[in-house]
N, C-alpha and C positions, 0 to 999 in steps of 0.2 A: 541581567548580567550577560554580556556577550563574551564568549570564549573563543579565541582564534587559535586553531591548532598549529598554525604556522608561527605564532608568537611564542617563542620559548626564551624570553628574555629573563633577566635576573628578577628575583623576588622583590616586591616593593616593600620597603621597610619605612613605616611612618611612626615617628616618635618611639622608635625602638621596638615596634610591634609589627608582626607579619599577620595579615588577614588570612586566617585558616579556613574561612568560609568557602573560598574558591576551591581549595584542595579537597574539602569535605564533599562538596557537590560533585567534583570530578570523580572521586572514588566511589560515591554512591551511584553515579551514572554508569561507571564501568562495571559495577557489581550487579546491575539489573539485567535480567534475562531479556534479550532483544525480541524474542518471540515467545511470550508467555502463553501457556496452554493449561487447560484444566486437566487435572490428573486423570489418566485413562482415556482422554479424548483421542479419537481417531479421525483423520481426514478422509472423507469419502468423495471421490471425484464425481461431480454431477454428469448426467448423460449429455453427450454432445447433441446439439440440435441437428436434425436431418438437413442435408444440403438441399436447398430449395432453388429451383431454376429461376432465373430472373424473369422468365416468361410466364411463370405460374400466376403472377399477379394479373397479367393481361388476360389470362383464361377466365378470370372472374368477370371481366367486363364483356366477354363475348356474348352476343345476343343470339339466341336460337332463331334461325330464319324459318319461314313458313313452308319452304320447299322440302324440308326434312333433312337437308345436308347439314353436317356439323362442321 
């Protein structure tokens, strides 16, 4: 079932009956908590990773030369 929030037309009456299923689903969806959480749960911010230089990866590839210079 697709519900278009822009479509606010008149209720559809078929054989003298209005389908209440659409309205029941809408009210149920509005009553749900959009951000459910476990009781007593607390969000803990994870540590930010250390800023790594783009050249740190290249340092891994550096070959030590035999002259002793680094």
